[in-house]
C-alpha positions in Angstrom: -39.3 -57.3 1.0 -38.2 -56.3 4.6 -40.4 -53.3 4.6 -43.4 -55.7 4.5 -42.9 -56.7 7.9 -44.3 -53.4 9.0 -47.8 -55.0 8.2 -47.7 -57.7 11.0 -45.1 -56.1 13.3 -45.3 -52.3 12.8 -43.6 -51.4 16.3 -40.5 -53.6 16.1 -40.1 -53.0 12.4 -40.1 -49.2 12.5 -38.1 -49.1 15.6 -35.3 -51.2 13.8 -35.8 -49.2 10.5 -35.1 -46.0 12.7 -32.4 -47.4 14.6 -30.5 -48.6 11.4 -31.5 -45.4 9.4 -32.7 -47.4 6.6 -33.2 -44.4 4.1 -32.8 -46.5 1.0 -35.2 -49.0 2.2 -37.8 -46.0 2.7 -36.8 -44.7 -0.8 -37.5 -48.1 -2.3 -41.0 -48.2 -0.8 -41.6 -44.6 -2.1 -40.3 -45.4 -5.5 -42.7 -48.4 -5.7 -45.5 -46.3 -4.7 -44.7 -44.0 -7.5 -44.1 -46.7 -10.1 -47.6 -48.2 -9.3 -49.3 -44.8 -9.3 -48.0 -44.2 -12.9 -49.3 -47.5 -13.9 -52.8 -46.8 -12.2 -52.8 -43.3 -13.7 -51.9 -44.5 -17.2 -54.7 -47.0 -17.2 -57.1 -44.5 -16.1 -56.1 -41.9 -18.6 -55.4 -44.0 -21.7 -58.4 -46.3 -20.8 -60.8 -43.2 -21.1 -61.8 -43.2 -17.5 -60.5 -39.7 -17.0 -62.5 -38.3 -19.9 -65.7 -40.3 -18.7 -65.3 -38.3 -15.3 -65.7 -35.1 -17.2 -68.4 -36.2 -19.5 -71.2 -37.8 -17.9 -73.9 -39.7 -20.0 -76.8 -37.6 -21.1 -74.7 -34.3 -20.4 -73.9 -31.9 -23.2 -71.0 -32.8 -25.6 -67.7 -31.5 -24.6 -66.9 -28.1 -26.2 -64.6 -28.1 -29.1 -60.9 -28.1 -28.1 -61.8 -29.6 -24.7 -60.0 -32.9 -25.7 -56.9 -31.0 -26.1 -57.3 -29.8 -22.5 -57.9 -33.4 -21.5 -54.7 -34.5 -23.2 -52.8 -31.8 -21.0 -54.7 -32.8 -17.9 -53.8 -36.6 -18.4 -50.2 -35.8 -18.8 -50.0 -33.5 -15.8 -52.0 -36.2 -13.7 -49.3 -38.8 -14.7 -46.5 -36.6 -13.9 -48.2 -35.8 -10.5 -48.6 -39.6 -9.9 -44.7 -39.9 -10.1 -43.8 -36.7 -8.2 -46.5 -36.9 -5.3 -45.0 -39.9 -3.3 -41.7 -38.1 -3.1 -43.0 -34.8 -2.2 -45.4 -36.6 0.5 -42.3 -38.4 1.6 -40.1 -35.2 2.1 -42.7 -33.1 3.2 -44.1 -35.2 6.1 -40.6 -36.0 7.1 -39.5 -32.5 7.3 -42.5 -31.2 9.1 -42.6 -34.0 11.7 -38.9 -33.4 12.2 -39.5 -29.8 12.9 -42.7 -30.1 15.0 -41.4 -33.0 17.3 -38.6 -30.6 18.3 -41.2 -28.5 20.3 -42.2 -31.8 22.1 -38.5 -32.4 23.1 -37.8 -34.9 20.1 -34.2 -35.8 19.4 -33.1 -37.9 16.4 -31.5 -37.5 13.1 -33.4 -36.6 10.1 -32.3 -39.9 8.2 -34.1 -41.8 10.8 -37.5 -39.8 10.1 -36.9 -40.2 6.4 -36.5 -44.0 6.9 -39.6 -44.6 9.0 -41.9 -42.2 6.8 -40.8 -44.0 3.8 -41.5 -47.4 5.1 -44.8 -46.1 6.3 -45.9 -45.7 2.9 -46.5 -49.4 2.6 -50.2 -49.1 3.1 -50.3 -46.6 0.1 -48.6 -49.0 -2.0 -51.1 -51.7 -1.1 -53.7 -49.1 -1.9 -52.5 -48.2 -5.3 -51.9 -52.0 -6.1 -55.6 -52.4 -5.5 -56.6 -49.4 -7.2 -55.1 -50.8 -10.6 -57.5 -53.8 -11.0 -60.5 -51.8 -9.8 -59.7 -49.1 -12.4 -59.4 -51.9 -15.0 -62.8 -53.2 -14.2 -64.3 -49.8 -14.2 -63.1 -49.3 -17.9 -64.2 -52.8 -18.9 -67.7 -52.1 -17.5 -67.9 -49.0 -19.3 -70.0 -45.7 -18.6 -73.0 -45.7 -16.2 -75.5 -45.9 -19.1 -74.5 -49.4 -19.9 -75.4 -52.7 -18.0 -72.5 -52.7 -15.8 -73.5 -49.2 -14.3 -74.5 -50.2 -10.7 -71.2 -52.5 -10.5 -68.9 -49.6 -11.8 -70.4 -47.1 -9.3 -69.9 -49.7 -6.3 -66.2 -50.1 -7.4 -65.6 -46.4 -7.5 -67.1 -45.9 -3.9 -65.1 -49.1 -2.8 -61.9 -47.7 -4.3 -62.3 -44.5 -2.4 -63.2 -46.0 0.8 -60.2 -48.3 0.7 -58.2 -45.4 -0.2 -59.2 -43.7 3.1 -58.6 -46.7 5.1 -55.0 -47.2 3.8 -54.4 -43.4 4.2 -55.4 -43.7 7.9 -53.2 -46.8 8.3 -50.3 -44.8 6.9 -50.9 -42.1 9.3 -50.9 -44.5 12.2 -47.7 -46.0 11.0 -46.1 -42.5 10.8 -47.0 -41.9 14.5 -45.5 -45.0 15.4 -42.3 -44.6 13.5 -41.9 -40.9 14.6 -42.1 -42.2 18.4 -39.1 -44.3 17.5 -37.2 -42.0 15.2 -37.5 -38.9 17.6 -37.6 -40.9 21.1 -40.9 -39.2 22.1 -44.2 -40.8 23.3 -47.0 -41.8 21.2 -49.0 -39.0 22.6 -46.3 -36.3 21.5 -46.0 -38.2 18.2 -49.8 -38.2 17.6 -49.8 -34.4 18.5 -47.1 -33.6 16.1 -48.7 -35.6 13.5 -52.1 -33.8 14.0 -50.2 -30.3 13.7 -48.4 -31.4 10.6 -51.6 -33.0 8.9 -53.5 -29.7 9.5 -50.5 -27.8 7.9 -50.3 -30.3 4.9 -54.1 -30.4 4.5 -54.1 -26.5 4.4 -51.4 -26.5 1.8 -53.1 -29.2 -0.3 -56.4 -27.1 -0.2 -54.7 -24.2 -1.4 -53.0 -26.0 -4.4 -56.4 -27.7 -5.2 -58.2 -24.4 -5.1 -55.6 -22.8 -7.4 -55.8 -25.7 -9.8 -59.5 -25.8 -9.8 -59.6 -22.1 -10.7 -57.1 -22.7 -13.5 -59.2 -25.5 -14.9 -62.4 -23.4 -14.6 -60.6 -20.5 -16.7 -59.3 -22.9 -19.2 -62.7 -24.7 -19.7 -64.5 -21.2 -20.0 -61.9 -20.0 -22.5 -62.2 -23.2 -24.6 -66.2 -23.1 -24.4 -66.1 -19.4 -25.6 -63.6 -20.1 -28.4 -65.7 -22.9 -29.6 -69.2 -21.2 -29.4 -70.8 -20.3 -32.7 -70.6 -16.4 -33.4 
């Protein structure tokens, strides 16, 4: 796959992608990211890992009806696993296209779509590693069993790898934007910082709303299942 060249030759690869406006190539990377994310999410949901995160060993049993909520939560997480890569692609491309205008950037939106899509290659690799790690966590079982310490280390390793691949993705976006919008790396990094701040703010709002919604549902389920 030509997009893999971004791993060992990021500057030349992204410059060529921007020049040729390889939107379909970027779309292919994003679609692969979504497909692998769906597989990883399905393994976590149907393997019981999602439920185990809500019910820790030694804790109170889940309230009656909470399993129905977990079913809805699992379905939503699978839907988000498919949608999120495309939302990220379009959102980052659009915001970077807009912000770089203030730094004198010029270039078509198609070039930006192409480079941001190809820049998701590290995220594809991250999900590809997440799948076997998730499988091992499920096989090792909950923390009160013999594989407890290994499962915990695997969870920590998965988080650290995810962060590393995310930073790699950001670096590729900066490099690709410089080529797609004909700006220097400094202007591109500044645009990326502004864009990331905006995206993080939006994500925090969405997470906060979702957390409040979950708390309300859990509270309602708990009250409904409490003995009178």
